[in-house]
KETORLO-208069 format. One record per atom (N, C-alpha, C): x, y, z; residue in three letters. Coordinates in pm, whole numbers, plus 50000, padded with zeros to 5 digits. Example, Ala and Ser with C-alpha at 12.3 -4.5 7.8 and 13.67 -1.06 7.14 Angstrom:
2
513194943150780ala/512304955050780ala/513204967050780ala/512854977550708ser/513674989450714ser/512905000350787ser/
This chain:
514
500864988150000met/500005000050000met/500895012350000met/500785020349895thr/501555032549890thr/500785044049951thr/501515054049999asp/500855065150068asp/501735077450058asp/501215087949997thr/501985100149985thr/501815109150105thr/500875105750193tyr/500545113750311tyr/499995127550273tyr/499615129350144ala/499095142350102ala/497705144750157ala/496925134050168lys/495565135350219lys/495305124050319lys/494375126350411pro/493995115450501pro/493375103950422pro/493815091850451ile/493255079850389ile/492745070750499ile/491495066450487ile/490895057550586ile/490305045750511ile/490595033750556leu/490085021450497leu/489215014450598leu/488135008350550trp/487275000650641trp/486574989850562trp/485954980350634gly/485204969650570gly/483784973850545gly/482944964450494asp/481614968250449asp/480614969950561asp/481034968650687asn/480124971850797asn/480394985850849asn/481114993950770gly/481355007950806gly/480315016950743gly/480665029550715pro/479715038850655pro/479185033750522pro/478095039550477ser/477375034350361ser/478245034350236ser/477905025050146ala/478675023850022ala/478565036549938ala/477415043049942glu/477255055349865glu/478265065849909glu/478405067350039gln/479375077050091gln/480785072550058gln/481045059450068asp/482385054450044asp/482835057449902asp/481925055449805cys/482315057649666cys/482695072149644cys/481955081249700ala/482275095349684ala/483655098549740ala/483945092749856cys/485255095249918cys/486375089049836cys/486165077049789ala/487225069949718ala/487625077149591ala/486665083849528asp/486975090849404asp/488055101349425asp/488095107149544glu/489085117449573glu/490335111849639glu/490395098849653gly/491585092749711gly/491705094749860gly/490605098349925ser/490695101050068ser/490135089950154ser/489415080650094ala/488855069650172ala/488515058250077ala/488395046450133leu/488095034850051leu/487375024450132leu/486265019650079asn/485555008650143asn/485964995750076asn/486464986250154ile/486884973350100ile/485874962950143ile/485234956050049pro/484204946350087pro/484764935650179pro/484064933150287ser/484394921750370ser/483294911450352ser/483264901350432leu/482394890050406leu/481074891650481leu/480154899550426ser/478914902050498ser/478094889450514ser/478204879850418glu/477404867750434glu/477864859350552glu/479064861850601ser/479544853950713ser/478934858350846ser/478054868250843leu/477324871650965leu/476564859351014leu/476094851150923glu/475434838750958glu/476174827950883glu/477184822150943thr/478064813150872thr/477424799450855thr/478084791050775asp/477534777950746asp/478074767050837asp/478494770550957cys/478854760251053cys/477554754951114cys/477684745451206ala/476484739351263ala/475654749251342ala/476284758051419cys/475554767251507cys/475084779551431cys/473914784851465pro/473514797751409pro/474214808851484pro/474374820351418asp/475014831551486asp/474024838751576asp/474514849251642gly/473704856551737gly/472424861751676gly/471334861451753asp/470044865251696asp/469704879751721asp/470604887251780ser/470324901351801ser/471594909251785ser/471454921551748ala/472614930151728ala/472534941951822ala/473684947351853arg/473754958751943arg/474804968151891arg/474484980651878trp/475494990251836trp/475035004251874trp/475955013251879ser/475595027051904ser/475055032951775ser/474005041051788asp/473425047251670asp/474475055451596asp/474495054051463arg/475375062551384arg/474865076851390arg/475775085951394val/475385099951411val/475805107951288val/475025118151258ala/475365127351150ala/476375137451202ala/477445139151129phe/478495148251173phe/478035162751162phe/478205170251268asp/477885184551271asp/479165192051303asp/479725199451207pro/481015206251230pro/480945216751338pro/479745221151374ala/479625231451478ala/479785225651617ala/479635212351630leu/479745205951760leu/481195202251790leu/481485200551918arg/482795195551960arg/482775180251956arg/483875174551909trp/484005160051897trp/485285155751967trp/485305143252014gln/486515137852076gln/486585122852053gln/487775117352074gln/487955103052056gln/487045095152149gln/486505084452097thr/485595076152175thr/486355068652283thr/485815068852403ala/486435061652514ala/486415046652486ala/487485039852523gly/487555025452506gly/487965020952367gly/488315030152281met/488735026752146met/490065019252149met/490165008552070tyr/491395000852059tyr/492195006151942tyr/493475009551966arg/494355014451860arg/495665006851863arg/496245005051744ala/497534998251735ala/498225002151605ala/499545002651605pro/500285005451481pro/500274993151391pro/500324995551260leu/500424984551165leu/501814984651101leu/501924989850983lys/503214990950914lys/503095002050810lys/504225006050757glu/504275016250652glu/503615029250696glu/503665032050826gly/503105044450876gly/501605044050899gly/500995032550887tyr/499555031350907tyr/499235026551049tyr/498075030551097asp/497545026051226asp/496175019751202asp/495705012751304leu/494325008051300leu/493615012551426leu/492305013451416ala/491475016751532ala/490215008351523ala/489685004951639phe/488474996851646phe/487735000451774phe/486475003551759asn/485625006451874asn/484754994351901asn/485064986252003pro/484294974152028pro/482824976752058pro/482484988852097leu/481084992052127leu/480475000652018leu/481145001951905gly/480695011051800gly/479915004351690gly/479555012051587pro/478685007151481pro/479405000451366pro/480735000451368ala/481474995451252ala/482614986451297ala/483394981851202gly/484484972951233gly/485824980051239gly/486844973251191val/488204978351195val/488384989451091val/489074999951129ala/489435010651037ala/490945012051035ala/491505014450917val/492935016450899val/493135030250839val/494145037450888phe/494325051050840phe/495805054650834phe/496105064350748asn/497495068350727asn/497905079250825asn/499115084250807gln/499685093850901gln/498875106850906gln/498395111350791ser/497605123750790ser/496295122050864ser/495635110750844ala/494395108250916ala/494645106551065ala/495775100351099arg/496115098851240arg/496305112451306arg/496905121751234gln/497065135151289gln/495715141451320gln/494755139251230val/493415144551253val/492795138251376val/492865125051386leu/492255118051500leu/492915122351631leu/494225123751631asp/494935127351754asp/494575141351802asp/494185149951710leu/493815163651750leu/492465164151823leu/491765152851824phe/490485152151894phe/490605144752028phe/491785144952088gln/491925138952220gln/491105146452324gln/490895159252300ser/489995167352380ser/488855172052290ser/487695175252346pro/486565179552262pro/486915192152184pro/486745191452051arg/487065202851965arg/486135202751844arg/485895214451789thr/485205215651662thr/486205214051549thr/485705212351429ser/486585211251313ser/487425223951297ser/486805235351320ala/487535247951305ala/488665248951406ala/488415244451529glu/489445244751632glu/490595235451597glu/490275223751541val/491315214451500val/492155220551388val/491505226851294leu/492235232751183leu/493145244051230leu/492675251551330ser/493505262651381ser/494745257451452ser/494645245151509leu/495795239351577leu/496855234551477leu/496425231351356asn/497365226451254asn/496945231851119asn/497285244351089pro/496875250650963pro/497405243350839pro/498435235050857ala/499005228050741ala/498105216950691ala/497125212950771leu/496225202450728leu/495415206950607leu/495215197650515asp/494315200150404asp/492895201150459asp/492235212650441gln/490945214950506gln/489875205050460gln/489765203150329ala/488745193950278ala/489015179750327ala/490285175650323gly/490625162250370gly/490385160550518gly/490685171050596met/490475170350740met/488995168950772met/488155176850706val/486715176150732val/486165162450693val/486615157450578arg/486135144350534arg/486585133450630arg/487835133850675ala/488325123850769ala/487555124450900ala/487255136550946thr/486475138051069thr/485095132051054thr/484465134450939gln/483155128650912gln/483215113350916gln/484265107850856gln/484395093350850gln/484685087450988gln/485545093851065phe/485825088951200phe/484555089151285phe/483725099351267ala/482465099951342ala/481525088751297ala/481435086451165ala/480555075951114ala/481005062151159ala/482305060351177leu/482845047551221leu/482785045851373leu/482295055951443gly/482175054951587gly/483475057351661gly/484465063051593leu/485765065751656leu/485825079851715leu/484875088151675leu/484705101251737leu/483285102451789leu/483155108851904arg/481845110951964arg/481725125552006arg/480525130751999ser/480275144152048ser/479605143552184ser/480165150252285pro/479525150452417pro/478105156152412pro/477785163352305ser/476465169552294ser/475415159952240ser/475835148652188ile/474895139252127ile/474805126752212ile/473625123552259val/473405111352334val/473025100452235val/473805089652235thr/473555078752140thr/473365065752217thr/472155063352266pro/471915050952339pro/472065038852248pro/472545028152305ala/472685015952227ala/471305011052185ala/471215005852064cys/469945000552018cys/470094985551992cys/468994978551999arg/469014964151984arg/467984960251879arg/468364952351783thr/467434947651682thr/467384932451683thr/466204927151682glu/466044912751675glu/466354907951532glu/466904896251521ser/467184890551390ser/465884888651314ser/465944890751185arg/464794887951099arg/464964874651026arg/465984866851067leu/466254853851008leu/465964842851109leu/465054834051074leu/464744822351158leu/465484810451099leu/466364804451178thr/467174793051134thr/466604780151190thr/466594769851108ala/466104756851152ala/467054745751111ala/467384737351206trp/468184725251182trp/467194713951152trp/467274708351033leu/466414697050996leu/467264684351000leu/466994676051097his/467764663851120his/467204652951029his/467654652750905val/467004644150806val/467354629450825val/468394626650901thr/468714612750934thr/469594612351057thr/469474601651132asn/470354599551247asn/471504590151211asn/471494585351087ala/472554576251042ala/473774584250998ala/474924578051012cys/476164584650969cys/477174574050929cys/477974577350828asn/479014568050783asn/480364570750849asn/480414580150945leu/481614582651024leu/481324580651172leu/482404579451248arg/482304578451395arg/483324588251454arg/482974601051449cys/483894611651490cys/484014612151643cys/485214615451689ala/485504614851832ala/484634624251914ala/484294635751860tyr/483584645851939tyr/482084646251911tyr/481564636951835cys/480144637151800cys/479284635651925cys/478144642351924tyr/477244642452039tyr/476054633052019tyr/476024625651906leu/474874617251874leu/475174602451894leu/474174595051944ala/474204580451943ala/473594576151811ala/474384570851720lys/473934568051584lys/472904556651578lys/471904558651492thr/470914548251461thr/470614549451312thr/469824540551259asn/469444541251118asn/468134548851098asn/467634555251202ser/466374562551195ser/466524574651104ser/465534576751019ala/465594587950924ala/464254595050917ala/464294607650880met/463084615650861met/462394611050732met/461054610650735asn/460314607550613asn/459704620250556asn/459104619150439glu/458594630950372glu/457474637750448glu/456614629850512thr/455504635650588thr/456014644450702thr/456974639250777val/457554647050887val/458324659050831val/459054657050722gly/459834667950663gly/458964679550619gly/457864676550553arg/456954687150511arg/456344694250632arg/455994686450734ala/455444692350856ala/456474701250924ala/457734697350916ala/458804705350976ala/458924718850905ala/458884718850773ile/458964731450699ile/457714739950724ile/456554733450730asp/455334740750766asp/455514747750901asp/456114740650996ala/456304746151131ala/457234758151128ala/458324757151052val/459274768251043val/458584780450983val/457874778550874val/457194789750808val/456114795450898val/455384786750967arg/454314791351057arg/454854800651165arg/455954796751227ser/456534805151331ser/457174817651272ser/457754816351152ala/458374828051089ala/457324838851065ala/456174834851016ile/455104844450989ile/454584850451119ile/454354842151218lys/453784846851344lys/454714856851413lys/456024854651402his/456984863251472his/457634873451378his/457074875051261gln/457464885651167gln/458914884651120gln/459394872451102phe/460684870551036phe/460504873050887phe/461544877850824thr/461474880350680thr/462244869850600thr/463014861350668ala/463814851250599ala/463924838850686ala/464084827450621ile/464314815050693ile/465554808350635ile/466254801050720lys/467414793450675lys/467254779150722lys/467334769850628leu/467204755650658leu/468574749250650leu/468954742450758lys/470214735050761lys/469884720150757lys/470114714050641tyr/469864699750625tyr/471034692250687tyr/470744684850793ala/471834679450875ala/471504665450923ala/472384660151008gly/472204647051065gly/473114645251186gly/473534633051210gly/473844622751113gly/474554628750992gly/474404621850883glu/474994626450756glu/473864628650656glu/473624641350624ala/472464645150543ala/472464638650406ala/473644636050349thr/473674630350214thr/473164616050210thr/473054609550326leu/472504595950331leu/470994595950310leu/470374607550315asn/468954608850286asn/468754620350188asn/469594620750086phe/469584632149996phe/468314633249912phe/467664622249872pro/466394623849801pro/465384631949881pro/465374630350013leu/464464638350095leu/464894652950094leu/466194655550099val/466684669350092val/466174675949965val/466234668949853met/465774674349726met/464264677249730met/463514668149787thr/462064669949798thr/461724681749888thr/462374682650003leu/462094693450096leu/462534706950040leu/463604707049965his/464034719549902his/462944724849810his/462374716149727ala/461314720449636ala/460104725649713ala/459734718649819tyr/458584722849899tyr/458864736149969tyr/460044737450026ala/460394749850097ala/460444761750001ala/460954759449881thr/461034770249782thr/459644775549749thr/458704766349726thr/457324770249695thr/456674777349812thr/456824771849932leu/456154777550050leu/456734791250086leu/458044792650077ala/458664805550107ala/458184816250010ala/458084812749883ala/457624822449783ala/456174826649809ala/455364817049850gln/453954820049878gln/453814830349991gln/454744829850086his/454644838550204his/455664849850201his/456274852050085asn/457224863150068asn/458364862550168asn/458874850550191leu/460014848450279leu/461254845450196leu/462364851850229thr/463634848450165thr/464114835050220thr/464524826250131leu/464934812850172leu/466434811050153leu/467124806650259his/468524802750253his/468604788050294his/469484780550227glu/469624766250259glu/471094762250255glu/471424752650340val/472784747250340val/472724732650381val/473514724650316val/473664710550353val/474934709250437val/474784703650557leu/475934701250645leu/476374686850625leu/477624685050581ser/478074671650542ser/479464668650596ser/479714655550614asn/481084651450648asn/481934649850523asn/481304650150407gly/482054650350281gly/482424636950223gly/482184625950294val/482714613350242val/481794606750140val/480524610650135gly/479594604150043gly/479044613249935gly/479634624849918leu/479124634349819leu/479374629149677leu/478344629349595thr/478494625449456thr/478464637749367thr/478894636049244ala/478854647149149ala/477434651749127ala/476484642449126ala/475084646049105ala/474564654649220ala/474934651449341met/474524659549457met/475094673549447met/476354674349414ile/477034687349403ile/476384695749295ile/476114689649181asp/475494697049071asp/474104701949109asp/473354693749183phe/472024697949228phe/472124710049320phe/473014709549416met/473144720649510met/473584733449438met/474524732149345arg/474964743949272arg/473814749749189arg/473084741149120ala/471984745949036ala/470884752449118ala/470624747149236glu/469534752049320glu/469994762549421glu/471274766449412lys/471834776749501lys/471724772849649lys/471954760149677ile/472034755149814ile/473504754749852ile/473844760649962arg/475244760950004arg/475634747450067arg/476934745450078leu/477464732850128leu/478504735750236leu/478374729050349met/479374729450454met/479984715550466met/481304714950471ile/482004702250489ile/482924703450609ile/482914693550693ser/483794693350810ser/485174688350770ser/486184696450803leu/487574692650778leu/488384697450897leu/488964688350972asp/489624692151097asp/491144692651088asp/491704689150975gly/493144689150962gly/493524683050829gly/494804680950811ile/495324675050687ile/495894661350720ile/495464651450644gly/495984637950663gly/495704632450801gly/496784628850871ala/496664622251001ala/495944631051104ala/496084644151094ala/495434653051189ala/493914651951179ala/493394651751058his/491954649751038his/491554635651083his/492344625951043asp/492024612051073asp/492094608751222asp/492714617551299ala/492814615151444ala/491444615751511ala/490454622051446gln/489154623251512gln/487964621751419gln/488204619651289arg/487074617751197arg/487354605051115arg/486774594051161val/487064580951102val/485784573851061val/485954564150970phe/484844555450933phe/484544545851047phe/483434538851034glu/483014529551140glu/484054518851165glu/484824515351062asn/485864505051078asn/487174510651132asn/487184523851163gly/488374530051220gly/489314536251119gly/489054534350989ala/489914540250887ala/489684555350878ala/490734562750849gly/490634577150839gly/489824581550717gly/489244593450725ser/488364598250618ser/488954609750537ser/490184613950567phe/490704626050503phe/490734624950352phe/491194613750299arg/491324612550154arg/489974614350086arg/488934608250141ala/487604609550082ala/487084623850094ala/487324630150210val/486834643650232val/487544653650139val/488854652950131ser/489594662250046ser/489214660449899ser/488954648049860his/488504645549723his/487164652249697his/486244651349792ser/484924657549776ser/485034672649770ser/485904678349853ile/486084692849852ile/486584697449715ile/487594690749664asp/488154694649535asp/487154692149422asp/486364681549434arg/485334678949333arg/484284689949334arg/483864694049454ala/482864704749463ala/483384717649402ala/484634721049432val/485234733249375val/485274732149223val/485674720549172ala/485754718649027ala/484384719948961ala/483334716549034his/481964717348980his/481314730949006his/482094740249059gly/481554753649077gly/480804755949206gly/480954747149302leu/480304748749432leu/481394749549539leu/481654761449590ala/482714763349690ala/482164760249829ala/482594749449890pro/482074746050023pro/482674754750133pro/481894756850235his/482374763350358his/482954752250445his/484164754150496leu/484814743950577leu/484624746850725leu/484164736950798ser/484004738150943ser/485114730251009ser/485944737151086ile/487134731151147ile/486954730951298ile/486844719051355thr/486664717551500thr/488024715451565thr/488314723851663val/489624723651728val/489524716251861val/490254705451872thr/490334697651996thr/491794696852038thr/492034689952148thr/493424688352191thr/494224680152089thr/493514672052008arg/494194664051906arg/494624672351785arg/493924683351759thr/494164690651635thr/494624705151656thr/494624709951779ala/494984724051802ala/496374727251749ala/497294717851758asp/498664720551715asp/498824720751564asp/497824715551491thr/497944714651344thr/496834722051271thr/496044730051342val/494934737051279val/495424746451168val/496654751251180ala/497204760151077ala/497254753150941ala/497464740150940glu/497514732850813glu/496144732450747glu/495104730950827ala/493754731050771ala/493414744850716ala/493854755150786val/493644768950738val/494364771050605val/495584766250595ala/496334767550470ala/495624760350356ala/495064748750385phe/494294741050285phe/493144749550232phe/492414756150322ala/491284764550282ala/491754776550200ala/492814783050245leu/493304794850174leu/493814791250035leu/494454779750022asp/494954775449891asp/493824774049790asp/492624770949838arg/491474768849751arg/490504780549754arg/490894791249823asp/490054803149836asp/488684799549893asp/488694791349997leu/487444787050061leu/487264793850195leu/486044796850227leu/485714802450358leu/485694791250460leu/485934794850585phe/485974784750691phe/485694791550824phe/485434783450923asn/485344788651060asn/486004778651156asn/486544784151265leu/487214776051366leu/486294774651487leu/485964762451522asn/485074759751635asn/485834752451744asn/485594756051868phe/486204748951979phe/485324737152019phe/485964726452057phe/485244714452103phe/484344717552222phe/483134712052219arg/482214712552332arg/482064698552391arg/482104697752522glu/482004684852588glu/480664678052556glu/480704665152527thr/479494657352503thr/479614643952574thr/478474638152606glu/478484625152673glu/479044614452582glu/478764615452453cys/479234605252359cys/480754605652341cys/481354617352368ala/482794619052344ala/483644614552462ala/483014611152573val/483764607552694val/484704595752669val/484254586252587ala/485054574252562ala/486364577352491ala/486474588952432phe/487684592552357phe/488674600452443phe/488384601952571gly/489264609552659gly/488954624352655gly/489794632252717asp/489584646652725asp/489994653052592asp/489014658152517leu/489284664252389leu/489384679352398leu/489124684952514arg/489154699352529arg/490594704352541arg/491014712452447ala/492374717852450ala/492494728452559ala/493624728852626gly/493864738952727gly/494064752652665gly/493984762852750glu/494094776552701glu/495404778952626glu/496504774652684ala/497804777152622ala/497894770152486ala/497394757952478gln/497444750652351gln/496554757252247gln/495364761452288leu/494454768152195leu/495064781052140leu/495584789252230val/496164802052189val/497344799852095val/498204790352129ala/499374787752043ala/498934782751905ala/497964773851903gly/497474768551775gly/496824779351691gly/496024787951754leu/495374798751682leu/496394808751627leu/497404811451705arg/498424820851657arg/499164815451536arg/499404802451534arg/500044796551416arg/499114797851294arg/497824796051318ala/496864797451208ala/496814811851158ala/496834821351250leu/496824835451210leu/498084839051132leu/499194832951169ala/500434835551097ala/500344830750952ala/499694819450932val/499504814350797val/498634823950717val/497574828950780ile/496694838350710ile/497444851150676ile/498294855750768glu/499054868050742glu/499974866350621glu/500484854450600glu/501344851950485glu/500564851550355glu/499264848550364his/498434847050244his/497124854550265his/497214867350290leu/496024875150322leu/495004874350209leu/493784869650240pro/492774868350136pro/492104881650106pro/491494882549992arg/490774894649954arg/489514896250042arg/488914885050078arg/487704885350160arg/488054884650308arg/487214890450388ser/487474890850531ser/487194877450597ser/488044873850692leu/487844861750772leu/487584865150919leu/487404877950947ile/487374882451086ile/486234876051166ile/485174871851098ala/484014866251168ala/484154851351196ala/485264845251154ala/485314830651157ala/486494824851233ala/487314833251297leu/488604828451344leu/488654824551491leu/487664828651570val/487734825551713val/486374820751763val/486084808251736asp/484894801751792asp/483664810351770asp/482984814751876arg/481714821651861arg/481844836651841arg/483024841851821ala/483164856151796ala/482664859551656ala/482094871251641ala/481624875751511ala/481904890651499ala/483074893951449phe/483494907851444phe/482864915751331phe/481954909751255thr/481294917151150thr/480144925551203thr/479604921951316thr/478544930051375thr/478474927351525thr/478244937551605pro/478064935151748pro/476794926951770pro/476814918351869his/475634910251902his/475664907152051his/474504905252110asp/474484903152255asp/474134888952296asp/473944880052197arg/473824865752225arg/474714858352127arg/475404848152175ala/476384841352090ala/475734833251979ala/474484829151999cys/473774821751895cys/472284824151912cys/471494818351824gly/470054820651828gly/469284810451909gly/469964801351979ala/469274790952055ala/468294797052154ala/467054792152150gly/466034797152240gly/465384810052197gly/465804815452080his/465274828452037his/464904828651889his/465824824451803ser/465554824751659ser/466074812051593ser/465924800951662tyr/466524788451616tyr/465624776851657tyr/465374768051560leu/464614755851585leu/465454743851544leu/465454733651628val/466084720951593val/464974710551585val/464874703851472ile/463794694251448ile/464414680651419ile/464124670951505asp/464734657751487asp/463994649751380asp/464474637651355gln/463944629651245gln/462494625451267gln/462014626251391his/460634622751422his/459714634951430his/460284646851413gly/459494659051423gly/459544665451560gly/460374660251649gly/460514666051782gly/461294679151777gly/460974688351868leu/461614701451873leu/462614702051988leu/463764707951962ala/464784710252065ala/465354724252046ala/466064729252148arg/466624742752141arg/467964743252069arg/468744732552080cys/470094732052023cys/470324718151970cys/471084717051860gln/471334703751805gln/472094694851902gln/472864700951993met/473594692852090met/472684687852202met/471434692452201glu/470424687252293glu/469254681152215glu/469564675552100ile/468504670952011ile/467684659552071ile/468264652552167glu/467514641652231glu/466624646752345glu/466684659952374lys/465844665852478lys/464744674052414lys/463804667252349thr/462744674252280thr/461724679752379thr/461134691052344ile/460214697852435ile/458824699552373ile/458694696752245ala/457404697352175ala/457634690852039ala/456694692651948asp/456904687351814asp/456434697451710asp/456604693951583val/456344703351475val/454864706351457val/454014699151527phe/452584701651515phe/452084711851619phe/453014716851701ala/452634727451794ala/452164739651716ala/451234747151776glu/450694758851707glu/451794768951673glu/452714770851767asp/453824780151745asp/455104773651796asp/455784765951711pro/456984758651756pro/458064767651816pro/458274779451758leu/459314788251811leu/458974792851951leu/457724796251975gln/457344800552109gln/457504789252210gln/457244776852167ala/457444765352255ala/458894764452298ala/459814767152205val/461234767152237val/461584778752329val/461024790352302arg/461304802052384arg/460784800652527arg/459794792252546asp/459174790952678asp/459914781252770asp/461014775352723val/461794766252808val/462664774352902val/462524772253032his/463244780353131his/464134771953223his/464294759153192asp/465234751153269asp/466414747553181asp/467474742253242gly/468684739453167gly/469394752353130gly/470204751953024phe/470954763952987phe/470004774752935phe/470364787152960gln/469584798552913gln/470494807652831gln/470064811152714asn/470854819552625asn/470554834252656asn/471144839152764val/470834852452813val/471744862852747val/471304875452741pro/472154886052684pro/473454887352762pro/474494891352692val/475824891952754val/475874901952869val/475054912352865asp/475054922052975asp/474524916053105asp/473924904253096ser/473424897353215ser/474434887553271ser/475614886753211lys/476584876653251lys/477674882453340lys/477874875853451glu/478924879853544glu/480284878153477glu/481104888453487gly/482414888153424gly/482414893653283gly/481234896753229cys/481134902053093cys/480674916553088cys/479944920853188arg/479234933653179arg/480154945453151arg/481374945053203asp/482284956353185asp/483394953553084asp/483284942653012cys/484324938952916cys/484104946052784cys/485174951852730glu/485034959452606glu/484734950652485glu/484964937552497trp/484744928452384trp/483384921452391trp/482554924952485arg/481384916652515arg/480394915352399arg/480294925352312tyr/479324924152202tyr/479894917152081tyr/481074911052098trp/481684903651987trp/481744888752018trp/482014884852140cys/481894870652176cys/480534867752235cys/479864878152288ala/478544876852352ala/478564866752466ala/479744865252527gly/479834856052640gly/480064841552601gly/480234838752471gly/480514825152428gly/479304816052430gly/479514803452395cys/478444793452387cys/477794791452524cys/476504794352533ser/475784793252660ser/475694778852708ser/475534769552615leu/475444755452654leu/476764750652712leu/477884754452649leu/479184750552702leu/479394756352842leu/479084769152858thr/479254775552989thr/478414768553095thr/477194764953062phe/476314758153157phe/476874744453193phe/477384737253094lys/477944723953122lys/479184724853210lys/479984735353190met/481234736653263met/481064742853401met/480054751453417thr/479924759053542thr/478604756753614thr/477614751153545gly/476294749653605gly/475494762453603gly/476024772953536arg/475334785753528arg/475344790953384arg/474324799053353ser/474264805553223ser/474634820253228ser/474714825553350asp/474904839953365asp/476344843553403asp/477304835753356val/478714838653382val/479464838153249val/480674843553249lys/481464844153126lys/481874830253079lys/482274829552955ser/482664816952893ser/483944811352955ser/484064798052964pro/485334791953002pro/486464795252904pro/486094799752784asn/487094803452684asn/487434818352686asn/486994825352788cys/487174839852793cys/488634844052776cys/489544837552844asn/490954841552835asn/491514839352695asn/491034829052628val/491464826552490val/490964837852401val/489684841152415tyr/489124852152336tyr/489934864952354tyr/490154868652479arg/490824881352507arg/492274881352457arg/492904869852456ser/494284868952407ser/494354870652255ser/493374865152185ile/493444864352039ile/492764876051969ile/491754882052031tyr/491004892651962tyr/491894903751906tyr/492834909351983pro/493684919951925pro/494464915251802pro/494844902651802glu/495604897551689glu/494724895551566glu/493464891751588val/492514890651478val/492244904351418val/492104914451503ile/491874928051456ile/493074933051376ile/494274930251425arg/495474934051351arg/495484927451213arg/495104914851207leu/495084907551081leu/494094913950982leu/492944918251032glu/491984924950946glu/492564938150895glu/493284945150980gly/493934957450936gly/494934954950825gly/495714944350838leu/496684941050734leu/495994937250604leu/494854930450614arg/494094926950494arg/493614939650422arg/493104949050499leu/492654961650439leu/493804968950369leu/494954968650433leu/496134975050372leu/496534968050242leu/496534954950243lys/497004947550126lys/496154950250004lys/494824950250024trp/493944951249909trp/493524965449879trp/494004975149955gly/493594988849935gly/493904994349797gly/495144993049753asp/495544998649624asp/494784992049508asp/494644978749513asp/493994971749403asp/492544976249386asp/491844977949498leu/490444981749489leu/490284996549461leu/491265004349503lys/491185018749481lys/491425022149334lys/492335014949272his/492685018149134his/492035008249038his/
């Protein structure tokens, strides 16, 4: 990234100020919006993302008012004279700026108007200074003491449903939470399940639904997936609902015909890949104990060749934490999106020993993965996928939608709050309002807002991890209202993830600008 320092330059991702404003700024070489991965707000891993968002209202810049740097803002140097800034409680993501823009921001350490700032440094380009000030305000890096901006909360308009189309699986993964059987969903139950999702979506004013065809191994009942897709497409159109679909697969049984169907019908594909070679095979094996990596990697490459780029879900355990960087390199080599998930304790996994990686091992493994990404910075943002339940693309106050905007439907039509509790059904798809039935469960884990969690209320990162997986916290502590057992890992890695996003913005700035 070259920089003449003639004008303030500010770079940000697509969760910053509006694209219309960005284009106007970029034309003058004073700012640039670099697209990040907005679709990763709701990634294709097993868990749904947070069902609510929280951010400070964006404010219109008034040059007559005094402005100052936002309290709690995270800042760090990058390279080539650039810095980054990030307001964990603000409306946008990471911003990167050059020396001239830094001079502007530094002049607002105390409340000042634009005119006062200009008088302190007459050498500043006036138009560039005003534009930079406007952008810093829009990014939440400057605040006016005269403007009260209470945090606002919006409920998700996306209702996600896990459709457990079969309980059968051709693998026996070490961390799986299911007791495998040959039981499968039939068409009658499947149609009733989609009816239930649409019924609750309409009642609760959702505008979109997302169906996750899962199991077991969803491809073992793929004819039903095809049938339900057709039914869901028709029903969603009838009720003016946007439909998103994804098949969650272990990758070992994917055929070319399945891949072509998903590509043609715009159904996304998630494949689990935990490592390369022996690292993957250490925890994802066939029933006879043979490793599955060769079959999985073949399916991934076949899908890419057929024009369907799968999302890779990488589960980090004590067996794979030391080699997760290799799986990340595999994804980057193929320009595939991925997410890193931490192992959650399950009763079925007890026989495999302790799979939970310690804090030091997790942090070391993640840092090696981040180093690989830094060497091969992708054009698209990965910031939402690198640390378990963190989602740096938008602030949120719940780590997932369990109990709020998420339905899990087993092969018999039973309803559960989370796929990891799929055997604890609380109603069925014939309930008048399945989502409300899930919301009315008040025992067991509770997916409470992060501001209700002890140890989280005063943390500057709380709207990005949202306190972590509520089910994991409940299993580990017996409480839902305390911080995640992974809190120290989050806090150690978050600054490094932010730095990585800053470097990505720097790398791709010139290409997108010119």
